[in-house]
N, C-alpha and C positions, 0 to 999 in steps of 0.2 A: 482355502488356506487363509488364515487371518493375516491382514496387512500389518507389516511392521513399520512403525513410525519412529524416525530418529528425532532426538531432541529431548528437552527436559520434561519431567512430570510437573504438571501445574494443577494440583488437586483443588486449589482455592479459586480457580478461574470462574467467572460468571457462567451460569448455566440455567436453562429453562427447557423442560421437556417439550417435545413436539406436540402441538395442540391436537386434541382428540379429533379424529376424522381427517387430519391433514396428511397428504402424501408428499408434500414438498421436501426437496432435498435440503433446502435452507428455510428456516422459519424465523420471523422477526421477534425480537424481545417485546413482550407485552407492555413494557414501560418506556419504550422509545419515545422521543430521542433521549439518550443518556446524557448528552451534553447540550444544553440549550444555547441559543445564539448569544445570550446576554449573561453568561456565567460570571464574567469579570467586568469591571466598570468600563473598560476601553473597547469592549468587543461589539462589533456589528454582527459577526458570525464566527463560528468555530466549527471546522469541518475538515475532511481529508487529512486526518491525523494518525499518528503511529503510537502504539503502546506495546510494552514488553514486561515480562515478569522481572522483578528486581528484589532480591533479598527477602522473599516471602511476601512481598507486596507488589505494586505495579508502578511503573514510571512511563512517561511518554513525552513526545514532542508534538505540539499541536499547532495547526494552522489557525491563526487568529487574524482576521481582517478587521482592523480597528475602525473607529468612527470617522477617521480621515480617509478611510478605504485604502490604507496601506496594508500590504501583505507581510505579516510578521510571523515568527516562530516563537512559541512560548513553551517552557518546560512545565510538566504537571506530575502530580502524584496521587495515588489512590491505594487504599487498603483492599478494596474489593473489585477494582477495575470497572466499577459502575458509577460510584460517587467520586468525582474528581475535584481536586484543588489545583488550579492553574496559577502560576506566577503572574502577577499583574504587569510585570515588565518583560519585554521580549528578551530572548537569549542574546547575550553579548559575546560573540565568538572571539576567542583568543587566537590571533593570527600573526605569524612572523612577517608576512608580506603585506604591506599596507595596501597595495593595489588590489590583491585578492580579497583582503579583509574589509574593504570599503563596501559596506552592505547597502545594496540597492533595494532588493526585495527577496522574499523567500516564501515558498509555498509547497504544499503537498509532500510533507516529509515521510520518510520511512526510517525505521530503527531496527538494528540487528546486532546481536551479540556474536562476536567472532573472537575466539581464543581468550583474550583477557580484557576486552573493552567493548563498549557499545558504539557502533558506527551509526552516524546519521547521514542520510542523503536527502537532498531536497532540490527543488527547482530554484536555482540561484540566478539572480540578475547580474550579468556581466556582459554588457553590450548585447543584450538579448538573453533569453532563458537558456541556462545550461545546468549541469549537474554539480551542485555543491557537495562537498564531503567534509565531515568533521567526526571527532570521536570524543567520548566522555567516559569517565569511570564511575561518576557519582550523580550525574544529571544536574550538577551545580556548575561545574566548569566544563566548557566545550571548546575543543581545540580544532580550528579549521585548517584543512589541508588544501592542496591545489584543487581547482575544479577538475572534474574527470574528463570533460570533453569540451570541444569548441561549441559556441552557440551554433545552431539552435537545437536544443534537446530537452526532453522532459522524462518523467517517470523512471528515474534512476533507482534500481532496486538491486541491492546486494544479495548474494547467496550467503547462507549461514556458515559455510565452511569453504576452504580453498578447494579448487578443482584442478588436478594436475599440478599442484604446488603453487597455483596462482589464485589471487582474489578474483571473483567473478561478479559481473553485474549485467543486468538487463537495462536497456534504455530505449527511448523512442525518438529518433531524430525527427525534427519538425521544422517549422519556420517561426517567424517572429510574432505571428498573430494568433488568433484563435483557430489553430491549425485545422484545416478541412481534410487532413490526410495523416497517416502515420502507421508504421509497422514496428514490430518488436525486434531488436537486435541484441546480441550477446557480445560481451567484451571481457578480456582478462587483463590483470595487472600483477607484476611481481611485488609491488611495493605500495599500492594504493595511490600512486602518483602518476606513473606512466601506463597508459592503457592502449591495448592493441588486440590482435587476434580477433578482429571483429567478424561476427558470423550472423547471417540472417536467420531468424527463428521462425516467424510467421507474420502474415499480413492480413489484410481485411478479406472478408468473404461476404456472404449474403446476409440479409436481415439485420438483426440487432448489432452486428459487428461489421457493417458494410462501409462505414466512413473512415474510422480509425480505431486502433486498439492500443492498449498500454498495460504493462505489468502492474499488478496491484500489491498485495502483501508479499513479504519475504517468502520465497519458494519453500515448500514443505517437503522434506526428504522422506520418501517411503520406499518400501521394498520393491515397488513396481515402477519407480521413477520419481522425478520431481513433480509435485503437484503445484501448478501455478494458477492462482486465481487472478483474472485480469478483467479490465473493463473494455467494453466495446461500445461504439457509438453508431447510432442510426440517424440519418438526416431525414426528419419528417417535414411535413408541410408547415410545421410550427417550430422548426429548429432542431437542435441536437437532442437526442435521447440517450442517456448513459445507462447501460446495464452491466451485469457481471456474469462471466462464465468461467470455465476452467480448462486447463490443458494438462496432459501428462507428458513429461519430457525425459529423455534418456539421462541416466545418472552421470555418465562419464562425458557425454557430449550433449549438453543441455539445449543446443540449437537443433537437435533432432526431435521432432514432434512424434510421439507415439500415438496419442489420441487427443482429440479436441472437441469440446461439446458444441453441437449444432444448436440446441436450445440454450437459452440463458439459464443461469441459476437463480437470479433475482433481478427484477427490473423495477423502475419507479411506478408504484401503484398506490402508496399511502399518501395522506395529506402532506406529511413532512418530507416526502421524496418528490412530490409533484409541485408543491407550492413553496417558493422561497426566492432568494436573489437570482438563482438560475433554475428555472423549473425543470422537472423531469430528469433528475440526476441521482443515480446510485453509483458512488465512487469508492471502491474498497482500497484501503491503504495499510491495514494491519490485520493480523489474525493471531489469537492466542490458541495454542494447541496443547492438550494434555496427552503426552505420548502413551500413557498407560491405558486410557479409555478411548482415545481417538476423538474426544470431543473438541469442537472448534467453535470459537467465538469470533465472528468476522466484524471488524469495525469499518464503517463506511460513512462517507459524507452524504447527507440528504439535501438535495436542492441547493448545494453550495451554501448551506446556512447552518445546519446542525450536524451532530454526530450520532449515529445509531449503531445498533448491534443486531446481527442475525446469528443463529446457531445451526450447527449441523455436525455430522460425523465424517471424518476424513475418509474412512473406508467407503461410505455411501457416496461421497462426492466422486471418488476415483471410479467406482462402479458406474455411476451415472455418466461420467465422461466416456468410459469405454463402450457403454451400451448405446450412446447417442453421439458417436464420433463422426466428424467430417472426414477424418483421415482413413 
């Protein structure tokens, strides 16, 4: 039976066919990285960023670490989701509360369209890392809401629709440092301000996901469940190694794991993934999906330095997860 995928058709999304002789579920774009570290004058690195379809084109929110090594968020635009123009100045969030709106740092954004606007979540500095939330209609003005959770937390990823009448979000409670632990949790909110109904989703296991895990792109709704692409971390003798895998979750109770991949989908193997400011990192933050064809373009940070793309088919990823499941 053909998998049904909810969401918009995106016929103009980037695509490159699987290389001849390859059996990989995900394959890298031959012209990676799509965003170099020095795309704009202030940037030391541009990575771990989020993109979405927008009025026949594409928009995004990008992590830019500048030459003072401050972590900032910049808006960007593209006609083809490969060649990007980024604003040279960071986003200035409009916020009614001066305390919440006093920007300290921001990194690893995600963007999702829900109902009538685009929501942005990111790791926001407020006495430690927590989950910042904002919305925009046009990627020019961004309105900041309350932080979703107390410090310390990272990897806040919203669902593309309400579940049981509530907004829903994944997060990864952590500590104030370069956390050597972390599991994925699920939470709900009636108004995008007050969050509760916290549920444990899944934690670490063996191999590439033995140190910590965290949600990646916005979950993809399919007829077999929510497809969640997530990152996992292995502690090697040379430090952390970030790879990406996937899980299939119950549509009505997304904290219930149906299947979860034991092998990774993609791990740091190329020069731009292995060499950079933080070596050996593949960190997925966004995915474009064409619901008509099932094509997927996965955007990920390489070595905390550049932004790259990998391609695949949603149906093949779901099948891979089911056939190679830990559950």
